[in-house]
MARLO-568335 format. One record per residue: chain; x, y negated, z of N, C-alpha, C in turn. Coordinates in nm, 3 decimals, m for minus. Example, Ala and Ser with C-alpha at 12.3 -4.5 7.8 and 13.67 -1.06 7.14 Angstrom:
REM residues 2
  c      n_X      n_Y      n_Z     ca_X     ca_Y     ca_Z      c_X      c_Y      c_Z
  A    1.319    0.569    0.780    1.230    0.450    0.780    1.320    0.330    0.780
  A    1.285    0.225    0.708    1.367    0.106    0.714    1.290   m0.003    0.787
END
This chain:
REM residues 115
  c      n_X      n_Y      n_Z     ca_X     ca_Y     ca_Z      c_X      c_Y      c_Z
  A    0.039    0.129   m0.024    0.030   m0.008    0.031    0.113   m0.158    0.028
  A    0.050   m0.211   m0.085    0.115   m0.297   m0.072    0.032   m0.470    0.050
  A    0.178   m0.483    0.117    0.083   m0.666    0.194    0.177   m0.717    0.211
  A    0.105   m0.832    0.221    0.200   m1.006    0.261    0.173   m1.006    0.357
  A    0.262   m1.060    0.465    0.305   m1.106    0.598    0.309   m1.260    0.584
  A    0.254   m1.336    0.643    0.287   m1.482    0.614    0.389   m1.494    0.779
  A    0.526   m1.501    0.775    0.603   m1.476    0.881    0.679   m1.615    0.906
  A    0.708   m1.569    1.055    0.812   m1.652    1.136    0.869   m1.576    1.226
  A    0.989   m1.576    1.084    1.129   m1.438    1.169    1.192   m1.519    1.391
  A    1.156   m1.650    1.362    1.155   m1.635    1.488    1.075   m1.574    1.643
  A    0.932   m1.522    1.552    0.834   m1.521    1.669    0.822   m1.369    1.641
  A    0.758   m1.332    1.820    0.807   m1.213    1.872    0.665   m1.074    1.763
  A    0.538   m1.091    1.776    0.468   m1.087    1.723    0.481   m1.054    1.601
  A    0.557   m1.185    1.524    0.544   m1.161    1.375    0.648   m1.060    1.360
  A    0.747   m0.980    1.412    0.824   m0.956    1.403    0.792   m0.736    1.483
  A    0.667   m0.780    1.524    0.573   m0.671    1.558    0.520   m0.601    1.473
  A    0.453   m0.680    1.437    0.356   m0.675    1.266    0.429   m0.600    1.174
  A    0.543   m0.706    1.193    0.657   m0.626    0.976    0.681   m0.473    1.088
  A    0.660   m0.508    1.198    0.713   m0.319    1.218    0.656   m0.234    1.179
  A    0.469   m0.288    1.187    0.438   m0.157    1.199    0.392   m0.198    1.029
  A    0.380   m0.222    0.975    0.411   m0.280    0.837    0.407   m0.182    0.831
  A    0.586   m0.192    0.843    0.713   m0.134    0.743    0.727    0.128    0.808
  A    0.651    0.070    0.939    0.625    0.190    0.993    0.554    0.251    0.930
  A    0.409    0.222    0.811    0.329    0.232    0.783    0.322    0.245    0.626
  A    0.496    0.241    0.601    0.501    0.261    0.509    0.506    0.175    0.352
  A    0.436   m0.005    0.389    0.363   m0.071    0.335    0.496   m0.122    0.220
  A    0.483   m0.166    0.103    0.574   m0.212    0.050    0.494   m0.384    0.081
  A    0.614   m0.445    0.166    0.534   m0.554    0.277    0.640   m0.707    0.152
  A    0.631   m0.812    0.113    0.647   m0.921    0.076    0.662   m1.012    0.194
  A    0.707   m1.037    0.207    0.752   m1.158    0.314    0.749   m1.311    0.289
  A    0.690   m1.378    0.333    0.619   m1.538    0.277    0.666   m1.580    0.402
  A    0.798   m1.645    0.457    0.818   m1.768    0.493    0.715   m1.821    0.496
  A    0.642   m1.904    0.607    0.592   m1.952    0.516    0.652   m2.138    0.651
  A    0.735   m2.121    0.699    0.796   m2.212    0.735    0.940   m2.314    0.653
  A    0.972   m2.188    0.600    1.053   m2.249    0.452    0.935   m2.256    0.336
  A    0.879   m2.173    0.277    0.771   m2.185    0.121    0.644   m2.180    0.228
  A    0.533   m2.263    0.259    0.430   m2.323    0.308    0.342   m2.257    0.193
  A    0.232   m2.241    0.256    0.110   m2.237    0.148    0.025   m2.370    0.132
  A    0.012   m2.289   m0.045   m0.095   m2.440   m0.019   m0.235   m2.392    0.016
  A   m0.326   m2.568    0.050   m0.462   m2.618    0.085   m0.526   m2.494    0.087
  A   m0.475   m2.480   m0.123   m0.640   m2.346   m0.116   m0.610   m2.247   m0.098
  A   m0.430   m2.236   m0.079   m0.408   m2.019    0.040   m0.472   m1.990    0.115
  A   m0.494   m2.133    0.205   m0.464   m2.102    0.325   m0.660   m2.096    0.316
  A   m0.705   m2.259    0.232   m0.862   m2.132    0.267   m0.937   m2.008    0.177
  A   m0.802   m1.952    0.056   m0.873   m1.812   m0.017   m0.847   m1.725    0.206
  A   m0.738   m1.737    0.219   m0.706   m1.625    0.357   m0.780   m1.635    0.431
  A   m0.839   m1.816    0.491   m0.934   m1.785    0.609   m1.067   m1.713    0.556
  A   m1.081   m1.754    0.415   m1.211   m1.727    0.403   m1.225   m1.527    0.395
  A   m1.120   m1.447    0.291   m1.109   m1.351    0.347   m1.092   m1.286    0.461
  A   m1.033   m1.358    0.586   m0.995   m1.306    0.702   m1.138   m1.342    0.783
  A   m1.240   m1.344    0.744   m1.376   m1.409    0.788   m1.330   m1.567    0.953
  A   m1.233   m1.658    0.906   m1.246   m1.714    1.017   m1.205   m1.837    0.943
  A   m1.252   m2.003    1.046   m1.241   m2.110    0.970   m1.074   m2.191    1.050
  A   m1.036   m2.243    0.965   m0.951   m2.284    1.013   m0.943   m2.397    1.149
  A   m0.998   m2.354    1.199   m1.011   m2.436    1.382   m0.962   m2.285    1.435
  A   m1.014   m2.161    1.435   m0.928   m2.057    1.412   m0.775   m1.988    1.404
  A   m0.755   m2.083    1.272   m0.674   m2.022    1.244   m0.498   m2.119    1.247
  A   m0.569   m2.226    1.369   m0.532   m2.247    1.377   m0.375   m2.313    1.471
  A   m0.249   m2.359    1.538   m0.126   m2.291    1.607   m0.186   m2.416    1.692
  A   m0.291   m2.424    1.775   m0.305   m2.486    1.894   m0.269   m2.566    2.024
  A   m0.212   m2.408    2.049   m0.044   m2.401    2.151    0.050   m2.462    2.111
  A    0.096   m2.515    1.938    0.201   m2.550    1.972    0.174   m2.722    1.979
  A    0.215   m2.848    2.042    0.276   m2.916    2.122    0.204   m3.037    1.975
  A    0.202   m3.000    1.865    0.203   m3.177    1.716    0.083   m3.100    1.717
  A   m0.003   m3.036    1.731   m0.170   m2.969    1.785   m0.188   m3.128    1.868
  A   m0.248   m3.099    1.939   m0.230   m3.209    2.090   m0.165   m3.370    2.027
  A   m0.049   m3.311    2.003    0.007   m3.472    1.961   m0.082   m3.572    1.813
  A   m0.113   m3.465    1.741   m0.228   m3.513    1.620   m0.401   m3.520    1.668
  A   m0.441   m3.433    1.779   m0.551   m3.466    1.791   m0.643   m3.338    1.755
  A   m0.533   m3.271    1.655   m0.671   m3.192    1.642   m0.714   m3.121    1.719
  A   m0.685   m3.082    1.870   m0.754   m2.978    1.937   m0.872   m3.075    1.970
  A   m0.939   m3.177    1.942   m1.069   m3.252    1.964   m1.193   m3.198    1.890
  A   m1.291   m3.081    1.947   m1.426   m3.008    1.916   m1.427   m3.065    1.764
  A   m1.484   m3.203    1.785   m1.491   m3.320    1.629   m1.384   m3.337    1.461
  A   m1.283   m3.250    1.560   m1.147   m3.203    1.441   m1.248   m3.113    1.310
  A   m1.246   m3.216    1.163   m1.265   m3.150    1.082   m1.208   m3.038    1.049
  A   m1.276   m2.921    0.924   m1.197   m2.839    0.951   m1.079   m2.875    0.772
  A   m1.196   m2.971    0.729   m1.074   m3.069    0.626   m0.971   m3.099    0.644
  A   m0.929   m3.187    0.825   m0.847   m3.189    0.866   m0.750   m3.150    0.946
  A   m0.773   m2.989    0.950   m0.694   m2.977    0.994   m0.601   m2.840    0.850
  A   m0.708   m2.802    0.792   m0.631   m2.767    0.644   m0.555   m2.863    0.637
  A   m0.536   m3.019    0.625   m0.458   m3.163    0.565   m0.359   m3.119    0.644
  A   m0.398   m3.120    0.765   m0.235   m3.118    0.933   m0.149   m3.008    0.863
  A   m0.282   m2.905    0.861   m0.089   m2.766    0.822   m0.050   m2.711    0.664
  A   m0.032   m2.783    0.612   m0.008   m2.859    0.455    0.092   m2.908    0.458
  A    0.099   m3.005    0.583    0.133   m3.134    0.592    0.301   m3.096    0.705
  A    0.209   m2.986    0.787    0.331   m2.944    0.889    0.305   m2.774    0.878
  A    0.321   m2.685    0.888    0.276   m2.574    0.847    0.304   m2.505    0.988
  A    0.407   m2.528    1.036    0.447   m2.486    1.219    0.305   m2.484    1.275
  A    0.193   m2.574    1.229    0.048   m2.539    1.314   m0.021   m2.464    1.242
  A    0.031   m2.330    1.138   m0.035   m2.255    1.140    0.010   m2.141    1.195
  A   m0.094   m2.057    1.238   m0.083   m1.981    1.389   m0.048   m1.799    1.284
  A   m0.002   m1.717    1.303    0.095   m1.671    1.253    0.119   m1.535    1.324
  A    0.085   m1.391    1.264    0.091   m1.382    1.136   m0.046   m1.356    1.040
  A   m0.011   m1.396    0.961   m0.136   m1.337    0.869   m0.098   m1.192    0.780
  A   m0.146   m1.151    0.723   m0.183   m1.042    0.687   m0.224   m1.008    0.579
  A   m0.219   m1.000    0.478   m0.315   m0.933    0.313   m0.219   m0.866    0.249
  A   m0.358   m0.743    0.275   m0.389   m0.662    0.184   m0.462   m0.624    0.123
  A   m0.515   m0.520    0.002   m0.634   m0.502   m0.064   m0.744   m0.540    0.038
  A   m0.687   m0.441    0.143   m0.870   m0.458    0.243   m0.863   m0.586    0.320
  A   m0.831   m0.663    0.271   m0.873   m0.802    0.340   m0.742   m0.809    0.462
  A   m0.754   m0.920    0.519   m0.659   m1.077    0.506   m0.688   m1.027    0.700
  A   m0.609   m1.048    0.830   m0.621   m1.088    0.954   m0.544   m1.165    1.004
  A   m0.543   m1.218    1.037   m0.445   m1.278    1.171   m0.401   m1.182    1.287
  A   m0.297   m1.196    1.299   m0.247   m1.033    1.362   m0.235   m1.097    1.524
  A   m0.260   m1.148    1.598   m0.248   m1.156    1.730   m0.362   m1.118    1.829
  A   m0.357   m1.049    1.825   m0.196   m0.943    1.838   m0.221   m0.865    1.767
  A   m0.084   m0.803    1.748   m0.017   m0.723    1.624   m0.084   m0.615    1.567
  A   m0.196   m0.543    1.661   m0.161   m0.404    1.649   m0.303   m0.481    1.560
  A   m0.407   m0.580    1.526   m0.511   m0.576    1.471   m0.420   m0.588    1.280
  A   m0.329   m0.535    1.276   m0.309   m0.480    1.188   m0.395   m0.429    1.099
  A   m0.340   m0.353    1.179   m0.406   m0.112    1.133   m0.498   m0.177    1.077
  A   m0.659   m0.258    1.114   m0.750   m0.281    1.054   m0.707   m0.289    0.947
  A   m0.619   m0.378    0.862   m0.657   m0.329    0.704   m0.539   m0.254    0.644
  A   m0.466   m0.152    0.699   m0.393   m0.023    0.634   m0.458    0.046    0.606
END
């Protein structure tokens, strides 16, 4: 099975998810999203396939999210997406895509749902 992981090698959860994918025999394409951020359209598509909102995909514990006011309830999905494109550190990870779907893999075992 082919899989794409939106990965941050400094993140333990992301590394563990990648290990699960490799142990399952997946052909993994590693997308280091901090070096090569996904487009706004990519994020919209990924979140739609995952069945989550951009707010649910926001790394809210990142200090920048608070600094930009993105944790306020009235902030729109469009504002969150625009901020994620400008500051990819705000994208919660890892996100994994396979032919069976997309998951935000927190915790890492969530990836098993799409293997």
